[in-house]
C-alpha positions as a LaTeX table, in Angstrom:
\begin{tabular}{lrrr}
\hline
Residue & $x$ (\AA) & $y$ (\AA) & $z$ (\AA) \\
\hline
Met1 & 68.18 & 63.49 & 91.67 \\
Lys2 & 67.08 & 66.19 & 94.09 \\
Lys3 & 70.28 & 65.69 & 96.06 \\
Ile4 & 72.39 & 66.11 & 92.92 \\
Phe5 & 70.46 & 69.24 & 92.03 \\
Leu6 & 71.09 & 70.75 & 95.47 \\
Met7 & 74.79 & 69.88 & 95.22 \\
Leu8 & 74.99 & 71.62 & 91.84 \\
Val9 & 73.25 & 74.71 & 93.25 \\
Ala10 & 75.67 & 74.78 & 96.20 \\
Leu11 & 78.63 & 74.42 & 93.82 \\
Phe12 & 77.30 & 77.24 & 91.65 \\
Met13 & 76.89 & 79.51 & 94.67 \\
Phe14 & 80.43 & 78.72 & 95.84 \\
Val15 & 81.93 & 79.51 & 92.44 \\
Ala16 & 79.81 & 82.63 & 92.09 \\
Cys17 & 80.85 & 83.92 & 95.51 \\
Gly18 & 84.47 & 83.11 & 94.82 \\
Gly19 & 84.35 & 84.87 & 91.47 \\
Glu20 & 82.76 & 87.91 & 93.09 \\
Lys21 & 85.49 & 88.03 & 95.72 \\
Glu22 & 88.25 & 87.77 & 93.12 \\
Asn23 & 86.68 & 90.56 & 91.06 \\
Lys24 & 86.35 & 92.94 & 94.00 \\
Val25 & 87.89 & 96.35 & 93.37 \\
Tyr26 & 89.45 & 97.65 & 96.58 \\
Val27 & 89.17 & 101.38 & 97.25 \\
Val28 & 92.45 & 102.96 & 98.37 \\
Gly29 & 92.11 & 106.28 & 100.16 \\
Thr30 & 94.80 & 108.95 & 100.03 \\
Asn31 & 95.45 & 112.69 & 100.12 \\
Ala32 & 97.41 & 113.49 & 96.97 \\
Glu33 & 99.00 & 116.72 & 98.22 \\
Tyr34 & 101.99 & 115.13 & 99.91 \\
Pro35 & 104.96 & 114.81 & 97.56 \\
Pro36 & 106.96 & 112.61 & 97.27 \\
Phe37 & 104.51 & 110.19 & 98.94 \\
Glu38 & 101.49 & 111.03 & 96.76 \\
Tyr39 & 100.71 & 113.83 & 94.35 \\
Met40 & 98.85 & 114.45 & 91.10 \\
Glu41 & 100.82 & 114.13 & 87.88 \\
Asp42 & 99.22 & 114.11 & 84.43 \\
Gly43 & 95.83 & 113.53 & 86.04 \\
Lys44 & 97.05 & 110.45 & 87.96 \\
Ile45 & 98.00 & 109.82 & 91.57 \\
Ser46 & 101.75 & 109.30 & 91.61 \\
Gly47 & 104.56 & 109.01 & 94.14 \\
Leu48 & 106.20 & 106.49 & 96.44 \\
Asp49 & 102.95 & 105.38 & 98.09 \\
Ala50 & 101.27 & 104.98 & 94.71 \\
Glu51 & 104.07 & 102.68 & 93.55 \\
Ile52 & 103.93 & 100.70 & 96.79 \\
Ile53 & 100.20 & 100.08 & 96.35 \\
Glu54 & 100.70 & 99.13 & 92.71 \\
Glu55 & 103.41 & 96.60 & 93.61 \\
Ile56 & 101.46 & 95.12 & 96.53 \\
Ser57 & 98.35 & 94.76 & 94.36 \\
Lys58 & 100.35 & 92.98 & 91.65 \\
Arg59 & 101.87 & 90.52 & 94.10 \\
Ile60 & 98.58 & 89.79 & 95.84 \\
Gly61 & 96.54 & 89.83 & 92.64 \\
Met62 & 94.08 & 92.54 & 93.70 \\
Lys63 & 92.32 & 95.22 & 91.69 \\
Tyr64 & 92.07 & 98.70 & 93.18 \\
Lys65 & 90.99 & 102.27 & 92.53 \\
Trp66 & 91.89 & 105.53 & 94.24 \\
Ser67 & 89.76 & 107.80 & 96.40 \\
Asn68 & 91.45 & 111.18 & 96.87 \\
Met69 & 90.18 & 113.19 & 99.85 \\
Asn70 & 91.21 & 115.50 & 102.70 \\
Phe71 & 93.60 & 113.85 & 105.12 \\
Asp72 & 91.32 & 114.29 & 108.13 \\
Gly73 & 88.56 & 112.38 & 106.32 \\
Leu74 & 90.60 & 109.24 & 105.65 \\
Ile75 & 90.22 & 107.42 & 108.98 \\
Pro76 & 86.46 & 108.15 & 109.27 \\
Ala77 & 86.00 & 106.82 & 105.70 \\
Leu78 & 87.96 & 103.70 & 106.64 \\
Gln79 & 85.93 & 103.17 & 109.80 \\
Thr80 & 82.64 & 103.43 & 107.88 \\
Lys81 & 84.01 & 101.12 & 105.14 \\
Lys82 & 83.64 & 103.70 & 102.37 \\
Ile83 & 87.24 & 102.82 & 101.55 \\
Asp84 & 89.22 & 99.62 & 102.17 \\
Val85 & 92.79 & 100.82 & 102.62 \\
Val86 & 94.58 & 104.08 & 103.44 \\
Ile87 & 98.07 & 105.01 & 102.30 \\
Ala88 & 98.92 & 108.68 & 102.67 \\
Gly89 & 102.31 & 109.05 & 104.29 \\
Met90 & 100.36 & 108.25 & 107.45 \\
Ser91 & 102.17 & 107.79 & 110.75 \\
Ala92 & 101.15 & 104.80 & 112.85 \\
Thr93 & 100.44 & 106.28 & 116.28 \\
Pro94 & 98.89 & 104.76 & 119.43 \\
Glu95 & 96.00 & 107.21 & 119.16 \\
Arg96 & 95.19 & 106.19 & 115.58 \\
Glu97 & 95.55 & 102.50 & 116.46 \\
Lys98 & 92.48 & 102.89 & 118.67 \\
Ala99 & 90.45 & 103.54 & 115.51 \\
Val100 & 92.18 & 101.50 & 112.78 \\
Ser101 & 94.73 & 98.72 & 112.27 \\
Phe102 & 98.14 & 99.37 & 110.72 \\
Ser103 & 100.44 & 97.29 & 108.56 \\
Ile104 & 104.05 & 96.81 & 109.50 \\
Pro105 & 105.88 & 100.13 & 108.81 \\
Tyr106 & 107.42 & 100.57 & 105.38 \\
Leu107 & 109.65 & 103.52 & 106.38 \\
Thr108 & 110.35 & 106.07 & 109.11 \\
Ser109 & 110.41 & 109.82 & 108.57 \\
Asn110 & 110.98 & 112.92 & 110.69 \\
Ala111 & 108.66 & 115.83 & 111.36 \\
Thr112 & 110.39 & 118.93 & 109.98 \\
Ile113 & 109.95 & 122.68 & 110.42 \\
Ile114 & 110.31 & 124.99 & 107.43 \\
Thr115 & 110.09 & 128.76 & 107.32 \\
Asn116 & 110.22 & 131.66 & 104.90 \\
Lys117 & 113.73 & 133.12 & 104.73 \\
Ser118 & 112.23 & 136.50 & 105.61 \\
Asn119 & 110.45 & 135.10 & 108.72 \\
Pro120 & 111.81 & 135.41 & 112.27 \\
Ile121 & 112.58 & 131.72 & 113.05 \\
Lys122 & 116.39 & 131.60 & 113.26 \\
Asp123 & 117.00 & 128.00 & 114.41 \\
Met124 & 115.60 & 125.17 & 116.57 \\
Asn125 & 116.22 & 127.23 & 119.70 \\
Asp126 & 113.96 & 129.98 & 118.37 \\
Leu127 & 110.66 & 128.09 & 118.02 \\
Ser128 & 108.69 & 129.45 & 120.98 \\
Gly129 & 105.98 & 132.04 & 120.42 \\
Lys130 & 105.78 & 131.52 & 116.66 \\
Ser131 & 102.81 & 130.51 & 114.48 \\
Tyr132 & 102.93 & 127.18 & 112.65 \\
Gly133 & 100.75 & 125.89 & 109.84 \\
Val134 & 99.85 & 122.19 & 109.90 \\
Glu135 & 97.59 & 119.89 & 107.94 \\
Leu136 & 94.48 & 119.16 & 109.99 \\
Gly137 & 94.35 & 115.67 & 111.51 \\
Thr138 & 98.03 & 114.84 & 110.95 \\
Thr139 & 100.61 & 113.89 & 113.57 \\
Lys140 & 102.42 & 117.08 & 112.59 \\
Glu141 & 99.59 & 118.99 & 114.25 \\
Ala142 & 100.33 & 117.10 & 117.49 \\
Ser143 & 104.08 & 117.74 & 117.07 \\
Ala144 & 103.51 & 121.47 & 116.57 \\
Arg145 & 101.39 & 121.67 & 119.72 \\
Lys146 & 104.33 & 120.35 & 121.75 \\
Ile147 & 106.35 & 123.46 & 120.87 \\
Val148 & 106.23 & 125.78 & 123.89 \\
Gly149 & 104.17 & 128.89 & 123.22 \\
Ala150 & 103.34 & 127.86 & 119.64 \\
Asn151 & 100.27 & 129.21 & 117.87 \\
Val152 & 99.14 & 126.24 & 115.80 \\
Val153 & 97.08 & 127.09 & 112.71 \\
Pro154 & 95.34 & 124.05 & 111.11 \\
Phe155 & 94.75 & 123.94 & 107.35 \\
Ser156 & 92.68 & 121.46 & 105.34 \\
Ser157 & 95.74 & 120.82 & 103.15 \\
Asn158 & 99.49 & 121.38 & 103.07 \\
Thr159 & 98.95 & 123.48 & 99.97 \\
Gly160 & 96.88 & 126.00 & 101.94 \\
Ala161 & 99.51 & 126.16 & 104.68 \\
Leu162 & 102.25 & 126.64 & 102.08 \\
Val163 & 100.42 & 129.61 & 100.52 \\
Ala164 & 100.03 & 131.15 & 104.00 \\
Leu165 & 103.73 & 130.64 & 104.74 \\
Lys166 & 104.87 & 132.17 & 101.47 \\
Ser167 & 102.68 & 135.22 & 102.11 \\
Asn168 & 104.05 & 135.54 & 105.69 \\
Lys169 & 100.67 & 134.89 & 107.33 \\
Ile170 & 102.34 & 132.20 & 109.48 \\
Asp171 & 105.94 & 131.88 & 110.66 \\
Gly172 & 106.55 & 128.23 & 109.82 \\
Met173 & 105.13 & 124.87 & 108.81 \\
Val174 & 105.49 & 121.48 & 110.50 \\
Leu175 & 105.34 & 118.64 & 107.98 \\
Asp176 & 107.00 & 115.41 & 106.93 \\
Glu177 & 110.74 & 115.71 & 106.27 \\
Ser178 & 110.58 & 114.41 & 102.71 \\
Val179 & 107.67 & 116.74 & 101.89 \\
Ala180 & 109.57 & 119.63 & 103.48 \\
Lys181 & 112.57 & 118.94 & 101.24 \\
Lys182 & 110.34 & 119.00 & 98.15 \\
Phe183 & 108.68 & 122.27 & 99.19 \\
Val184 & 112.07 & 123.91 & 99.82 \\
Glu185 & 113.43 & 122.53 & 96.54 \\
Asn186 & 110.52 & 124.02 & 94.62 \\
Asn187 & 110.30 & 127.31 & 96.55 \\
Gln188 & 113.65 & 129.05 & 96.88 \\
Glu189 & 112.31 & 131.56 & 99.42 \\
Leu190 & 111.84 & 128.72 & 101.93 \\
Val191 & 114.38 & 127.05 & 104.21 \\
Ile192 & 114.45 & 124.07 & 106.59 \\
Val193 & 114.82 & 125.02 & 110.26 \\
Gly194 & 115.29 & 121.50 & 111.64 \\
Asn195 & 113.71 & 118.17 & 112.60 \\
Leu196 & 111.52 & 117.15 & 115.52 \\
Thr197 & 110.79 & 113.39 & 115.86 \\
Gly198 & 110.90 & 110.25 & 113.73 \\
Glu199 & 107.60 & 108.52 & 112.91 \\
Pro200 & 106.85 & 105.10 & 111.34 \\
Lys201 & 104.79 & 105.22 & 108.14 \\
Ala202 & 102.27 & 102.41 & 107.59 \\
Ile203 & 99.14 & 101.42 & 105.66 \\
Ala204 & 95.83 & 101.61 & 107.55 \\
Phe205 & 92.89 & 99.18 & 107.49 \\
Asn206 & 89.47 & 98.84 & 109.06 \\
Lys207 & 89.83 & 96.74 & 112.22 \\
Asp208 & 87.57 & 94.09 & 110.63 \\
Ser209 & 89.96 & 93.64 & 107.68 \\
Lys210 & 92.32 & 91.21 & 109.42 \\
Glu211 & 92.83 & 88.95 & 106.40 \\
Leu212 & 93.59 & 91.90 & 104.12 \\
Lys213 & 96.08 & 93.33 & 106.62 \\
Glu214 & 97.84 & 89.95 & 106.89 \\
Lys215 & 98.23 & 89.79 & 103.10 \\
Tyr216 & 99.65 & 93.33 & 102.99 \\
Asp217 & 102.01 & 92.63 & 105.90 \\
Lys218 & 103.42 & 89.59 & 104.13 \\
Val219 & 104.07 & 91.49 & 100.90 \\
Ile220 & 105.48 & 94.58 & 102.64 \\
Asp221 & 107.90 & 92.32 & 104.51 \\
Glu222 & 108.94 & 90.76 & 101.18 \\
Met223 & 109.41 & 94.20 & 99.61 \\
Leu224 & 111.55 & 95.37 & 102.53 \\
Lys225 & 113.73 & 92.25 & 102.34 \\
Asp226 & 114.12 & 92.10 & 98.54 \\
Gly227 & 115.11 & 95.78 & 98.25 \\
Thr228 & 111.97 & 97.03 & 96.48 \\
Val229 & 111.20 & 99.62 & 99.16 \\
Ala230 & 114.86 & 100.69 & 99.32 \\
Lys231 & 114.87 & 101.34 & 95.55 \\
Leu232 & 111.67 & 103.39 & 95.78 \\
Lys233 & 113.07 & 105.41 & 98.69 \\
Glu234 & 116.17 & 106.15 & 96.60 \\
Lys235 & 114.03 & 107.05 & 93.58 \\
Tyr236 & 112.02 & 109.58 & 95.60 \\
Gly237 & 114.91 & 110.94 & 97.65 \\
Leu238 & 113.89 & 109.47 & 101.01 \\
\hline
\end{tabular}
């Protein structure tokens, strides 16, 4: 009788733990100032990355909620397990891979320079000695620092850098190509100067989250092969 009782207790604990795991709500970190990857629309986080997370979560059967924060706070929050996943148009670099794990890339995008039409940057041969706004903690900051004689000015957000550019406080901005196109589209006084380098975009995880990463990798691979990602790229002009 005692043995049966213990077996029932063990079974109850197993079911309870399993139910708790299934009901877990994963926290997805992002920086919703990066159209077309992620941005606020009607009080909701929207964009290509938002749709990718929604589709992955449906296919895996996971519940999630968003945590919107400054870009430079995303990796520390992931390392301390305040969030479970990061998707923010983030480039998978060797330096970042020392701190977090990345999914397989879901697209590749260039780093692009934009300027105000009234500013002195004429073309890609005229980059030296100019000031460039970048979002703090992004790979675009590293790209800007490779420009000979550049004065790199970090901002907590692309929005702050954009305001500085439009008011001629900086000469240019270095940002993701797709974001650059959106900014130029919405601000007729701006123009694209040219591209720097291509970077793979991926989803980041805590290094302990191996099982979660494997699940995401499998679904991302499916979405790349079945055309889902291609359709989203077309939808958002990437």
